[in-house]
CHARMM-style PDB file with segment names, atoms N, HN, CA, C and O in Angstrom:
ATOM      1  N   MET     1     126.634  46.911 -55.822  1.00  0.00      PROA
ATOM      2  CA  MET     1     127.551  45.653 -55.341  1.00  0.00      PROA
ATOM      3  C   MET     1     127.738  46.389 -53.552  1.00  0.00      PROA
ATOM      4  O   MET     1     127.895  47.526 -53.106  1.00  0.00      PROA
ATOM      5  N   THR     2     127.627  45.188 -53.037  1.00  0.00      PROA
ATOM      6  HN  THR     2     127.499  44.265 -53.399  1.00  0.00      PROA
ATOM      7  CA  THR     2     128.173  45.641 -51.629  1.00  0.00      PROA
ATOM      8  C   THR     2     129.547  45.861 -51.506  1.00  0.00      PROA
ATOM      9  O   THR     2     130.296  45.795 -52.481  1.00  0.00      PROA
ATOM     10  N   PRO     3     130.082  46.218 -49.934  1.00  0.00      PROA
ATOM     11  CA  PRO     3     131.374  46.657 -50.147  1.00  0.00      PROA
ATOM     12  C   PRO     3     131.498  45.330 -49.338  1.00  0.00      PROA
ATOM     13  O   PRO     3     131.655  45.840 -48.228  1.00  0.00      PROA
ATOM     14  N   GLU     4     131.545  43.717 -49.064  1.00  0.00      PROA
ATOM     15  HN  GLU     4     131.418  43.303 -49.966  1.00  0.00      PROA
ATOM     16  CA  GLU     4     132.291  42.540 -49.048  1.00  0.00      PROA
ATOM     17  C   GLU     4     131.986  42.495 -50.090  1.00  0.00      PROA
ATOM     18  O   GLU     4     132.504  43.603 -50.227  1.00  0.00      PROA
ATOM     19  N   ALA     5     131.511  42.219 -51.336  1.00  0.00      PROA
ATOM     20  HN  ALA     5     131.091  41.318 -51.225  1.00  0.00      PROA
ATOM     21  CA  ALA     5     132.158  41.897 -52.625  1.00  0.00      PROA
ATOM     22  C   ALA     5     133.148  42.619 -53.246  1.00  0.00      PROA
ATOM     23  O   ALA     5     134.054  42.030 -53.836  1.00  0.00      PROA
ATOM     24  N   ALA     6     133.075  44.248 -53.171  1.00  0.00      PROA
ATOM     25  HN  ALA     6     132.339  44.726 -52.692  1.00  0.00      PROA
ATOM     26  CA  ALA     6     133.992  44.597 -53.513  1.00  0.00      PROA
ATOM     27  C   ALA     6     135.716  44.249 -52.872  1.00  0.00      PROA
ATOM     28  O   ALA     6     136.794  44.335 -53.459  1.00  0.00      PROA
ATOM     29  N   ILE     7     135.446  43.905 -51.681  1.00  0.00      PROA
ATOM     30  HN  ILE     7     134.570  43.835 -51.204  1.00  0.00      PROA
ATOM     31  CA  ILE     7     136.611  43.637 -50.606  1.00  0.00      PROA
ATOM     32  C   ILE     7     137.147  42.467 -51.411  1.00  0.00      PROA
ATOM     33  O   ILE     7     138.342  42.448 -51.705  1.00  0.00      PROA
ATOM     34  N   TYR     8     136.378  41.544 -51.763  1.00  0.00      PROA
ATOM     35  HN  TYR     8     135.407  41.559 -51.524  1.00  0.00      PROA
ATOM     36  CA  TYR     8     136.984  40.263 -52.709  1.00  0.00      PROA
ATOM     37  C   TYR     8     137.109  40.332 -53.997  1.00  0.00      PROA
ATOM     38  O   TYR     8     137.665  39.470 -54.677  1.00  0.00      PROA
ATOM     39  N   ILE     9     136.584  41.396 -54.437  1.00  0.00      PROA
ATOM     40  HN  ILE     9     136.133  42.097 -53.885  1.00  0.00      PROA
ATOM     41  CA  ILE     9     137.383  41.728 -55.719  1.00  0.00      PROA
ATOM     42  C   ILE     9     138.853  42.821 -55.668  1.00  0.00      PROA
ATOM     43  O   ILE     9     139.508  43.274 -56.606  1.00  0.00      PROA
ATOM     44  N   ALA    10     138.962  42.935 -54.704  1.00  0.00      PROA
ATOM     45  HN  ALA    10     138.429  42.567 -53.942  1.00  0.00      PROA
ATOM     46  CA  ALA    10     140.108  44.191 -54.276  1.00  0.00      PROA
ATOM     47  C   ALA    10     140.982  42.386 -53.984  1.00  0.00      PROA
ATOM     48  O   ALA    10     141.923  42.295 -54.772  1.00  0.00      PROA
ATOM     49  N   LYS    11     140.925  41.857 -53.618  1.00  0.00      PROA
ATOM     50  HN  LYS    11     140.161  41.931 -52.978  1.00  0.00      PROA
ATOM     51  CA  LYS    11     141.943  40.538 -53.073  1.00  0.00      PROA
ATOM     52  C   LYS    11     142.102  39.578 -54.171  1.00  0.00      PROA
ATOM     53  O   LYS    11     143.074  38.826 -54.225  1.00  0.00      PROA
ATOM     54  N   GLY    12     141.206  39.588 -55.008  1.00  0.00      PROA
ATOM     55  HN  GLY    12     140.416  40.200 -54.964  1.00  0.00      PROA
ATOM     56  CA  GLY    12     141.367  38.925 -56.031  1.00  0.00      PROA
ATOM     57  C   GLY    12     142.453  39.269 -57.077  1.00  0.00      PROA
ATOM     58  O   GLY    12     143.100  38.461 -57.744  1.00  0.00      PROA
ATOM     59  N   MET    13     142.561  41.108 -57.105  1.00  0.00      PROA
ATOM     60  HN  MET    13     142.035  41.765 -56.564  1.00  0.00      PROA
ATOM     61  CA  MET    13     143.497  41.898 -58.048  1.00  0.00      PROA
ATOM     62  C   MET    13     144.859  41.613 -57.342  1.00  0.00      PROA
ATOM     63  O   MET    13     145.964  41.949 -57.767  1.00  0.00      PROA
ATOM     64  N   CYS    14     144.619  41.011 -56.319  1.00  0.00      PROA
ATOM     65  HN  CYS    14     143.721  40.738 -55.974  1.00  0.00      PROA
ATOM     66  CA  CYS    14     146.058  40.925 -55.991  1.00  0.00      PROA
ATOM     67  C   CYS    14     146.649  40.353 -55.727  1.00  0.00      PROA
ATOM     68  O   CYS    14     147.858  40.459 -55.519  1.00  0.00      PROA
ATOM     69  N   ILE    15     145.819  39.376 -55.634  1.00  0.00      PROA
ATOM     70  HN  ILE    15     144.837  39.290 -55.803  1.00  0.00      PROA
ATOM     71  CA  ILE    15     146.438  37.991 -56.105  1.00  0.00      PROA
ATOM     72  C   ILE    15     146.831  37.920 -57.285  1.00  0.00      PROA
ATOM     73  O   ILE    15     147.969  37.493 -57.479  1.00  0.00      PROA
ATOM     74  N   LEU    16     146.014  38.310 -58.394  1.00  0.00      PROA
ATOM     75  HN  LEU    16     145.089  38.657 -58.236  1.00  0.00      PROA
ATOM     76  CA  LEU    16     146.595  38.636 -59.841  1.00  0.00      PROA
ATOM     77  C   LEU    16     147.954  39.054 -59.772  1.00  0.00      PROA
ATOM     78  O   LEU    16     148.846  38.304 -60.168  1.00  0.00      PROA
ATOM     79  N   ALA    17     148.234  40.378 -59.224  1.00  0.00      PROA
ATOM     80  HN  ALA    17     147.509  40.987 -58.903  1.00  0.00      PROA
ATOM     81  CA  ALA    17     149.641  41.339 -59.083  1.00  0.00      PROA
ATOM     82  C   ALA    17     150.458  40.249 -58.797  1.00  0.00      PROA
ATOM     83  O   ALA    17     151.395  40.102 -59.581  1.00  0.00      PROA
ATOM     84  N   MET    18     150.320  39.085 -57.482  1.00  0.00      PROA
ATOM     85  HN  MET    18     149.558  39.204 -56.844  1.00  0.00      PROA
ATOM     86  CA  MET    18     151.322  38.267 -57.414  1.00  0.00      PROA
ATOM     87  C   MET    18     151.389  36.992 -58.286  1.00  0.00      PROA
ATOM     88  O   MET    18     152.106  36.000 -58.150  1.00  0.00      PROA
ATOM     89  N   LEU    19     150.890  37.144 -58.783  1.00  0.00      PROA
ATOM     90  HN  LEU    19     150.307  37.950 -58.894  1.00  0.00      PROA
ATOM     91  CA  LEU    19     150.925  35.655 -60.068  1.00  0.00      PROA
ATOM     92  C   LEU    19     151.370  36.318 -61.237  1.00  0.00      PROA
ATOM     93  O   LEU    19     151.898  35.652 -62.128  1.00  0.00      PROA
ATOM     94  N   GLY    20     151.197  37.802 -61.377  1.00  0.00      PROA
ATOM     95  HN  GLY    20     150.769  38.343 -60.653  1.00  0.00      PROA
ATOM     96  CA  GLY    20     151.729  38.005 -62.777  1.00  0.00      PROA
ATOM     97  C   GLY    20     153.428  38.471 -62.311  1.00  0.00      PROA
ATOM     98  O   GLY    20     154.305  38.459 -63.175  1.00  0.00      PROA
ATOM     99  N   THR    21     153.681  38.792 -61.141  1.00  0.00      PROA
ATOM    100  HN  THR    21     152.968  38.802 -60.439  1.00  0.00      PROA
ATOM    101  CA  THR    21     155.123  39.196 -60.487  1.00  0.00      PROA
ATOM    102  C   THR    21     155.694  38.136 -60.971  1.00  0.00      PROA
ATOM    103  O   THR    21     156.441  38.050 -61.946  1.00  0.00      PROA
ATOM    104  N   ALA    22     155.077  36.801 -59.799  1.00  0.00      PROA
ATOM    105  HN  ALA    22     154.471  36.870 -59.007  1.00  0.00      PROA
ATOM    106  CA  ALA    22     155.915  35.780 -60.367  1.00  0.00      PROA
ATOM    107  C   ALA    22     156.355  35.039 -61.190  1.00  0.00      PROA
ATOM    108  O   ALA    22     157.308  34.265 -61.094  1.00  0.00      PROA
ATOM    109  N   ILE    23     155.086  35.419 -62.798  1.00  0.00      PROA
ATOM    110  HN  ILE    23     154.312  36.048 -62.876  1.00  0.00      PROA
ATOM    111  CA  ILE    23     155.606  35.130 -63.771  1.00  0.00      PROA
ATOM    112  C   ILE    23     156.280  35.617 -64.084  1.00  0.00      PROA
ATOM    113  O   ILE    23     157.048  34.753 -64.508  1.00  0.00      PROA
ATOM    114  N   GLY    24     156.809  36.732 -64.296  1.00  0.00      PROA
ATOM    115  HN  GLY    24     156.185  37.433 -63.951  1.00  0.00      PROA
ATOM    116  CA  GLY    24     157.714  38.066 -64.638  1.00  0.00      PROA
ATOM    117  C   GLY    24     158.912  37.494 -64.113  1.00  0.00      PROA
ATOM    118  O   GLY    24     159.884  37.131 -64.775  1.00  0.00      PROA
ATOM    119  N   GLN    25     158.779  37.443 -62.949  1.00  0.00      PROA
ATOM    120  HN  GLN    25     157.989  37.738 -62.412  1.00  0.00      PROA
ATOM    121  CA  GLN    25     160.674  36.378 -62.463  1.00  0.00      PROA
ATOM    122  C   GLN    25     160.820  35.538 -63.090  1.00  0.00      PROA
ATOM    123  O   GLN    25     161.861  35.669 -63.733  1.00  0.00      PROA
ATOM    124  N   GLY    26     160.017  34.130 -63.410  1.00  0.00      PROA
ATOM    125  HN  GLY    26     159.171  34.024 -62.887  1.00  0.00      PROA
ATOM    126  CA  GLY    26     160.324  33.106 -64.010  1.00  0.00      PROA
ATOM    127  C   GLY    26     160.997  33.926 -65.309  1.00  0.00      PROA
ATOM    128  O   GLY    26     162.228  33.942 -65.316  1.00  0.00      PROA
ATOM    129  N   TYR    27     160.392  34.523 -66.272  1.00  0.00      PROA
ATOM    130  HN  TYR    27     159.393  34.509 -66.266  1.00  0.00      PROA
ATOM    131  CA  TYR    27     160.768  34.876 -67.362  1.00  0.00      PROA
ATOM    132  C   TYR    27     162.190  35.769 -67.367  1.00  0.00      PROA
ATOM    133  O   TYR    27     162.859  35.632 -68.390  1.00  0.00      PROA
ATOM    134  N   LEU    28     162.637  36.519 -66.509  1.00  0.00      PROA
ATOM    135  HN  LEU    28     162.093  36.631 -65.677  1.00  0.00      PROA
ATOM    136  CA  LEU    28     163.664  37.090 -66.187  1.00  0.00      PROA
ATOM    137  C   LEU    28     164.549  36.494 -65.803  1.00  0.00      PROA
ATOM    138  O   LEU    28     165.687  36.881 -66.069  1.00  0.00      PROA
ATOM    139  N   VAL    29     164.384  35.615 -65.220  1.00  0.00      PROA
ATOM    140  HN  VAL    29     163.460  35.301 -65.004  1.00  0.00      PROA
ATOM    141  CA  VAL    29     165.593  34.642 -64.557  1.00  0.00      PROA
ATOM    142  C   VAL    29     165.856  33.422 -65.489  1.00  0.00      PROA
ATOM    143  O   VAL    29     166.878  32.758 -65.312  1.00  0.00      PROA
ATOM    144  N   GLY    30     164.826  33.049 -66.640  1.00  0.00      PROA
ATOM    145  HN  GLY    30     163.996  33.588 -66.784  1.00  0.00      PROA
ATOM    146  CA  GLY    30     164.760  32.212 -67.617  1.00  0.00      PROA
ATOM    147  C   GLY    30     166.111  33.142 -68.718  1.00  0.00      PROA
ATOM    148  O   GLY    30     167.298  32.826 -68.794  1.00  0.00      PROA
ATOM    149  N   LYS    31     165.615  33.969 -69.235  1.00  0.00      PROA
ATOM    150  HN  LYS    31     164.650  34.225 -69.174  1.00  0.00      PROA
ATOM    151  CA  LYS    31     166.532  35.334 -70.113  1.00  0.00      PROA
ATOM    152  C   LYS    31     167.654  34.970 -69.847  1.00  0.00      PROA
ATOM    153  O   LYS    31     168.524  34.551 -70.611  1.00  0.00      PROA
ATOM    154  N   THR    32     167.679  35.141 -68.574  1.00  0.00      PROA
ATOM    155  HN  THR    32     166.973  35.482 -67.954  1.00  0.00      PROA
ATOM    156  CA  THR    32     169.199  35.441 -68.138  1.00  0.00      PROA
ATOM    157  C   THR    32     170.064  34.228 -67.898  1.00  0.00      PROA
ATOM    158  O   THR    32     171.286  34.333 -67.784  1.00  0.00      PROA
ATOM    159  N   MET    33     169.365  32.966 -67.814  1.00  0.00      PROA
ATOM    160  HN  MET    33     168.373  32.881 -67.906  1.00  0.00      PROA
ATOM    161  CA  MET    33     170.292  31.592 -67.425  1.00  0.00      PROA
ATOM    162  C   MET    33     170.654  31.657 -69.280  1.00  0.00      PROA
ATOM    163  O   MET    33     171.795  31.459 -69.699  1.00  0.00      PROA
ATOM    164  N   GLU    34     169.488  31.959 -70.192  1.00  0.00      PROA
ATOM    165  HN  GLU    34     168.562  32.120 -69.852  1.00  0.00      PROA
ATOM    166  CA  GLU    34     169.870  31.919 -71.602  1.00  0.00      PROA
ATOM    167  C   GLU    34     170.580  33.024 -72.430  1.00  0.00      PROA
ATOM    168  O   GLU    34     170.733  32.877 -73.643  1.00  0.00      PROA
ATOM    169  N   ALA    35     171.037  34.189 -71.740  1.00  0.00      PROA
ATOM    170  HN  ALA    35     170.913  34.309 -70.755  1.00  0.00      PROA
ATOM    171  CA  ALA    35     172.309  34.933 -71.774  1.00  0.00      PROA
ATOM    172  C   ALA    35     173.631  34.143 -71.449  1.00  0.00      PROA
ATOM    173  O   ALA    35     174.683  34.091 -72.086  1.00  0.00      PROA
ATOM    174  N   ILE    36     173.371  33.720 -70.615  1.00  0.00      PROA
ATOM    175  HN  ILE    36     172.517  33.762 -70.098  1.00  0.00      PROA
ATOM    176  CA  ILE    36     174.754  33.183 -69.961  1.00  0.00      PROA
ATOM    177  C   ILE    36     175.152  32.374 -70.722  1.00  0.00      PROA
ATOM    178  O   ILE    36     176.287  32.520 -71.176  1.00  0.00      PROA
ATOM    179  N   GLY    37     174.433  31.369 -71.075  1.00  0.00      PROA
ATOM    180  HN  GLY    37     173.512  31.250 -70.706  1.00  0.00      PROA
ATOM    181  CA  GLY    37     174.601  30.041 -71.979  1.00  0.00      PROA
ATOM    182  C   GLY    37     174.611  30.676 -73.012  1.00  0.00      PROA
ATOM    183  O   GLY    37     174.341  29.762 -73.791  1.00  0.00      PROA
ATOM    184  N   ARG    38     174.743  31.779 -73.784  1.00  0.00      PROA
ATOM    185  HN  ARG    38     174.962  32.521 -73.151  1.00  0.00      PROA
ATOM    186  CA  ARG    38     175.328  31.922 -75.252  1.00  0.00      PROA
ATOM    187  C   ARG    38     176.844  32.655 -74.706  1.00  0.00      PROA
ATOM    188  O   ARG    38     177.919  32.571 -75.299  1.00  0.00      PROA
ATOM    189  N   ASN    39     176.599  33.328 -73.505  1.00  0.00      PROA
ATOM    190  HN  ASN    39     175.725  33.396 -73.023  1.00  0.00      PROA
ATOM    191  CA  ASN    39     178.266  34.002 -73.983  1.00  0.00      PROA
ATOM    192  C   ASN    39     178.451  34.116 -72.118  1.00  0.00      PROA
ATOM    193  O   ASN    39     177.897  34.924 -71.373  1.00  0.00      PROA
ATOM    194  N   PRO    40     179.531  32.877 -71.713  1.00  0.00      PROA
ATOM    195  CA  PRO    40     179.333  32.653 -70.294  1.00  0.00      PROA
ATOM    196  C   PRO    40     180.284  33.720 -69.736  1.00  0.00      PROA
ATOM    197  O   PRO    40     180.293  33.962 -68.529  1.00  0.00      PROA
ATOM    198  N   ASP    41     181.159  34.419 -70.678  1.00  0.00      PROA
ATOM    199  HN  ASP    41     181.153  34.223 -71.659  1.00  0.00      PROA
ATOM    200  CA  ASP    41     182.159  35.050 -70.072  1.00  0.00      PROA
ATOM    201  C   ASP    41     181.622  36.488 -68.881  1.00  0.00      PROA
ATOM    202  O   ASP    41     181.826  36.805 -67.709  1.00  0.00      PROA
ATOM    203  N   VAL    42     181.016  36.901 -69.816  1.00  0.00      PROA
ATOM    204  HN  VAL    42     180.850  36.643 -70.768  1.00  0.00      PROA
ATOM    205  CA  VAL    42     180.192  37.871 -68.600  1.00  0.00      PROA
ATOM    206  C   VAL    42     178.734  37.536 -67.535  1.00  0.00      PROA
ATOM    207  O   VAL    42     177.771  38.185 -67.126  1.00  0.00      PROA
ATOM    208  N   GLU    43     179.095  36.564 -67.442  1.00  0.00      PROA
ATOM    209  HN  GLU    43     179.877  36.037 -67.774  1.00  0.00      PROA
ATOM    210  CA  GLU    43     178.347  35.777 -66.168  1.00  0.00      PROA
ATOM    211  C   GLU    43     178.200  36.643 -64.825  1.00  0.00      PROA
ATOM    212  O   GLU    43     177.186  36.709 -64.129  1.00  0.00      PROA
ATOM    213  N   ALA    44     179.190  37.169 -64.649  1.00  0.00      PROA
ATOM    214  HN  ALA    44     180.013  37.114 -65.214  1.00  0.00      PROA
ATOM    215  CA  ALA    44     179.114  37.949 -62.989  1.00  0.00      PROA
ATOM    216  C   ALA    44     178.157  39.279 -63.748  1.00  0.00      PROA
ATOM    217  O   ALA    44     177.235  39.634 -63.014  1.00  0.00      PROA
ATOM    218  N   SER    45     178.219  39.841 -64.722  1.00  0.00      PROA
ATOM    219  HN  SER    45     178.969  39.553 -65.318  1.00  0.00      PROA
ATOM    220  CA  SER    45     177.903  41.075 -65.262  1.00  0.00      PROA
ATOM    221  C   SER    45     176.152  41.051 -64.780  1.00  0.00      PROA
ATOM    222  O   SER    45     175.461  41.643 -63.950  1.00  0.00      PROA
ATOM    223  N   ILE    46     175.927  39.928 -65.908  1.00  0.00      PROA
ATOM    224  HN  ILE    46     176.488  39.448 -66.582  1.00  0.00      PROA
ATOM    225  CA  ILE    46     174.159  39.506 -66.277  1.00  0.00      PROA
ATOM    226  C   ILE    46     173.987  38.863 -65.097  1.00  0.00      PROA
ATOM    227  O   ILE    46     172.762  38.746 -65.069  1.00  0.00      PROA
ATOM    228  N   PHE    47     174.462  38.299 -63.961  1.00  0.00      PROA
ATOM    229  HN  PHE    47     175.457  38.394 -63.984  1.00  0.00      PROA
ATOM    230  CA  PHE    47     173.481  37.490 -62.933  1.00  0.00      PROA
ATOM    231  C   PHE    47     173.915  38.515 -61.592  1.00  0.00      PROA
ATOM    232  O   PHE    47     173.623  38.083 -60.477  1.00  0.00      PROA
ATOM    233  N   SER    48     174.498  39.650 -61.674  1.00  0.00      PROA
ATOM    234  HN  SER    48     174.735  40.000 -62.580  1.00  0.00      PROA
ATOM    235  CA  SER    48     174.175  40.867 -60.592  1.00  0.00      PROA
ATOM    236  C   SER    48     173.086  41.612 -61.023  1.00  0.00      PROA
ATOM    237  O   SER    48     172.314  42.148 -60.227  1.00  0.00      PROA
ATOM    238  N   LYS    49     172.961  41.688 -62.323  1.00  0.00      PROA
ATOM    239  HN  LYS    49     173.588  41.253 -62.969  1.00  0.00      PROA
ATOM    240  CA  LYS    49     172.234  42.667 -62.757  1.00  0.00      PROA
ATOM    241  C   LYS    49     170.651  41.990 -62.744  1.00  0.00      PROA
ATOM    242  O   LYS    49     169.634  42.528 -62.305  1.00  0.00      PROA
ATOM    243  N   MET    50     170.747  41.025 -63.189  1.00  0.00      PROA
ATOM    244  HN  MET    50     171.573  40.588 -63.545  1.00  0.00      PROA
ATOM    245  CA  MET    50     169.419  40.059 -62.827  1.00  0.00      PROA
ATOM    246  C   MET    50     169.199  39.730 -60.880  1.00  0.00      PROA
ATOM    247  O   MET    50     168.123  39.162 -60.695  1.00  0.00      PROA
ATOM    248  N   ILE    51     169.785  39.916 -59.883  1.00  0.00      PROA
ATOM    249  HN  ILE    51     170.660  40.377 -60.034  1.00  0.00      PROA
ATOM    250  CA  ILE    51     169.583  40.298 -58.911  1.00  0.00      PROA
ATOM    251  C   ILE    51     168.723  41.198 -58.620  1.00  0.00      PROA
ATOM    252  O   ILE    51     167.627  41.154 -58.062  1.00  0.00      PROA
ATOM    253  N   ILE    52     169.586  42.344 -59.234  1.00  0.00      PROA
ATOM    254  HN  ILE    52     170.476  42.379 -59.688  1.00  0.00      PROA
ATOM    255  CA  ILE    52     168.779  43.596 -58.509  1.00  0.00      PROA
ATOM    256  C   ILE    52     167.523  43.535 -59.739  1.00  0.00      PROA
ATOM    257  O   ILE    52     166.546  44.072 -59.215  1.00  0.00      PROA
ATOM    258  N   ALA    53     167.283  43.244 -60.683  1.00  0.00      PROA
ATOM    259  HN  ALA    53     168.076  42.808 -61.109  1.00  0.00      PROA
ATOM    260  CA  ALA    53     165.960  43.259 -61.392  1.00  0.00      PROA
ATOM    261  C   ALA    53     164.496  42.516 -60.764  1.00  0.00      PROA
ATOM    262  O   ALA    53     163.322  42.783 -61.020  1.00  0.00      PROA
ATOM    263  N   ILE    54     165.262  41.181 -59.575  1.00  0.00      PROA
ATOM    264  HN  ILE    54     166.216  40.964 -59.367  1.00  0.00      PROA
ATOM    265  CA  ILE    54     164.625  40.658 -59.398  1.00  0.00      PROA
ATOM    266  C   ILE    54     163.967  40.976 -58.148  1.00  0.00      PROA
ATOM    267  O   ILE    54     162.905  40.463 -57.795  1.00  0.00      PROA
ATOM    268  N   ALA    55     164.880  42.170 -57.225  1.00  0.00      PROA
ATOM    269  HN  ALA    55     165.743  42.586 -57.511  1.00  0.00      PROA
ATOM    270  CA  ALA    55     164.855  42.801 -55.881  1.00  0.00      PROA
ATOM    271  C   ALA    55     163.485  43.956 -56.434  1.00  0.00      PROA
ATOM    272  O   ALA    55     162.417  44.211 -55.878  1.00  0.00      PROA
ATOM    273  N   MET    56     164.001  44.412 -57.589  1.00  0.00      PROA
ATOM    274  HN  MET    56     164.869  44.205 -58.041  1.00  0.00      PROA
ATOM    275  CA  MET    56     162.751  45.698 -57.801  1.00  0.00      PROA
ATOM    276  C   MET    56     161.731  44.557 -58.258  1.00  0.00      PROA
ATOM    277  O   MET    56     160.815  44.740 -57.455  1.00  0.00      PROA
ATOM    278  N   THR    57     161.369  43.563 -59.013  1.00  0.00      PROA
ATOM    279  HN  THR    57     162.113  43.415 -59.665  1.00  0.00      PROA
ATOM    280  CA  THR    57     160.121  43.419 -59.585  1.00  0.00      PROA
ATOM    281  C   THR    57     159.443  42.403 -58.328  1.00  0.00      PROA
ATOM    282  O   THR    57     158.279  42.006 -58.378  1.00  0.00      PROA
ATOM    283  N   GLU    58     160.227  42.130 -57.408  1.00  0.00      PROA
ATOM    284  HN  GLU    58     161.172  42.453 -57.367  1.00  0.00      PROA
ATOM    285  CA  GLU    58     160.189  41.297 -55.934  1.00  0.00      PROA
ATOM    286  C   GLU    58     158.632  42.514 -55.310  1.00  0.00      PROA
ATOM    287  O   GLU    58     157.454  42.357 -54.988  1.00  0.00      PROA
ATOM    288  N   THR    59     159.389  43.399 -55.408  1.00  0.00      PROA
ATOM    289  HN  THR    59     160.346  43.527 -55.669  1.00  0.00      PROA
ATOM    290  CA  THR    59     158.498  44.578 -54.824  1.00  0.00      PROA
ATOM    291  C   THR    59     157.406  44.856 -55.182  1.00  0.00      PROA
ATOM    292  O   THR    59     156.914  45.673 -54.404  1.00  0.00      PROA
ATOM    293  N   THR    60     156.442  44.464 -56.359  1.00  0.00      PROA
ATOM    294  HN  THR    60     156.842  43.800 -56.991  1.00  0.00      PROA
ATOM    295  CA  THR    60     155.755  44.669 -56.764  1.00  0.00      PROA
ATOM    296  C   THR    60     154.340  43.780 -56.358  1.00  0.00      PROA
ATOM    297  O   THR    60     153.147  44.052 -56.227  1.00  0.00      PROA
ATOM    298  N   ALA    61     155.286  42.422 -56.226  1.00  0.00      PROA
ATOM    299  HN  ALA    61     156.255  42.200 -56.332  1.00  0.00      PROA
ATOM    300  CA  ALA    61     154.621  41.326 -54.950  1.00  0.00      PROA
ATOM    301  C   ALA    61     154.396  41.668 -53.329  1.00  0.00      PROA
ATOM    302  O   ALA    61     153.540  41.179 -52.592  1.00  0.00      PROA
ATOM    303  N   ILE    62     155.086  42.332 -53.106  1.00  0.00      PROA
ATOM    304  HN  ILE    62     155.781  42.729 -53.705  1.00  0.00      PROA
ATOM    305  CA  ILE    62     155.479  43.026 -51.711  1.00  0.00      PROA
ATOM    306  C   ILE    62     154.097  43.662 -50.607  1.00  0.00      PROA
ATOM    307  O   ILE    62     153.511  43.396 -49.558  1.00  0.00      PROA
ATOM    308  N   PHE    63     154.142  45.080 -52.201  1.00  0.00      PROA
ATOM    309  HN  PHE    63     154.619  45.296 -53.053  1.00  0.00      PROA
ATOM    310  CA  PHE    63     153.159  45.743 -51.796  1.00  0.00      PROA
ATOM    311  C   PHE    63     151.800  44.971 -52.139  1.00  0.00      PROA
ATOM    312  O   PHE    63     150.792  45.141 -51.453  1.00  0.00      PROA
ATOM    313  N   ALA    64     151.838  44.003 -53.383  1.00  0.00      PROA
ATOM    314  HN  ALA    64     152.657  43.865 -53.940  1.00  0.00      PROA
ATOM    315  CA  ALA    64     150.229  43.447 -53.620  1.00  0.00      PROA
ATOM    316  C   ALA    64     150.026  42.712 -51.924  1.00  0.00      PROA
ATOM    317  O   ALA    64     148.995  42.785 -51.255  1.00  0.00      PROA
ATOM    318  N   LEU    65     150.970  42.209 -51.626  1.00  0.00      PROA
ATOM    319  HN  LEU    65     151.808  42.150 -52.169  1.00  0.00      PROA
ATOM    320  CA  LEU    65     150.713  41.575 -50.262  1.00  0.00      PROA
ATOM    321  C   LEU    65     150.094  41.972 -49.168  1.00  0.00      PROA
ATOM    322  O   LEU    65     149.116  41.592 -48.526  1.00  0.00      PROA
ATOM    323  N   VAL    66     150.960  42.915 -49.086  1.00  0.00      PROA
ATOM    324  HN  VAL    66     151.755  43.224 -49.608  1.00  0.00      PROA
ATOM    325  CA  VAL    66     150.532  44.229 -47.999  1.00  0.00      PROA
ATOM    326  C   VAL    66     148.987  44.828 -47.887  1.00  0.00      PROA
ATOM    327  O   VAL    66     148.275  44.967 -46.893  1.00  0.00      PROA
ATOM    328  N   ALA    67     148.791  45.068 -48.997  1.00  0.00      PROA
ATOM    329  HN  ALA    67     149.370  44.956 -49.804  1.00  0.00      PROA
ATOM    330  CA  ALA    67     146.969  45.869 -49.558  1.00  0.00      PROA
ATOM    331  C   ALA    67     146.311  44.309 -49.366  1.00  0.00      PROA
ATOM    332  O   ALA    67     145.327  44.246 -48.629  1.00  0.00      PROA
ATOM    333  N   PHE    68     146.705  43.290 -49.869  1.00  0.00      PROA
ATOM    334  HN  PHE    68     147.504  43.341 -50.468  1.00  0.00      PROA
ATOM    335  CA  PHE    68     145.695  41.590 -49.339  1.00  0.00      PROA
ATOM    336  C   PHE    68     145.553  41.506 -47.928  1.00  0.00      PROA
ATOM    337  O   PHE    68     144.450  41.399 -47.393  1.00  0.00      PROA
ATOM    338  N   PHE    69     147.113  41.571 -47.022  1.00  0.00      PROA
ATOM    339  HN  PHE    69     148.009  41.658 -47.456  1.00  0.00      PROA
ATOM    340  CA  PHE    69     146.485  42.092 -45.441  1.00  0.00      PROA
ATOM    341  C   PHE    69     145.077  42.873 -44.913  1.00  0.00      PROA
ATOM    342  O   PHE    69     144.005  42.638 -44.355  1.00  0.00      PROA
ATOM    343  N   LEU    70     145.916  44.035 -45.533  1.00  0.00      PROA
ATOM    344  HN  LEU    70     146.787  44.226 -45.986  1.00  0.00      PROA
ATOM    345  CA  LEU    70     145.038  45.591 -45.024  1.00  0.00      PROA
ATOM    346  C   LEU    70     143.682  45.718 -45.428  1.00  0.00      PROA
ATOM    347  O   LEU    70     142.987  46.542 -44.834  1.00  0.00      PROA
ATOM    348  N   LEU    71     143.144  44.963 -46.439  1.00  0.00      PROA
ATOM    349  HN  LEU    71     143.708  44.293 -46.921  1.00  0.00      PROA
ATOM    350  CA  LEU    71     141.883  44.831 -47.027  1.00  0.00      PROA
ATOM    351  C   LEU    71     140.940  43.870 -46.079  1.00  0.00      PROA
ATOM    352  O   LEU    71     141.448  42.750 -46.034  1.00  0.00      PROA
ATOM    353  N   LYS    72     139.827  43.943 -45.370  1.00  0.00      PROA
ATOM    354  HN  LYS    72     139.414  44.853 -45.406  1.00  0.00      PROA
ATOM    355  CA  LYS    72     139.433  43.969 -44.131  1.00  0.00      PROA
ATOM    356  C   LYS    72     137.791  44.114 -44.818  1.00  0.00      PROA
ATOM    357  OT1 LYS    72     136.814  44.194 -44.072  1.00  0.00      PROA
TER     358      LYS     72
END
């Protein structure tokens, strides 16, 4: 395998990591909205926890994006 091919494979893996993060965030938001729909009284508590969870999940996508652009 040439070094150029290895770089392309690594960039593809970075893209898959970003895709997985997007899917995970969508699932997280969907389940949060479902929970709020079931029990609207705790909306503020659930929503703030969702924002923190999305921020933590987004770091994976940011790391993958940085790795994508560092590969040459």
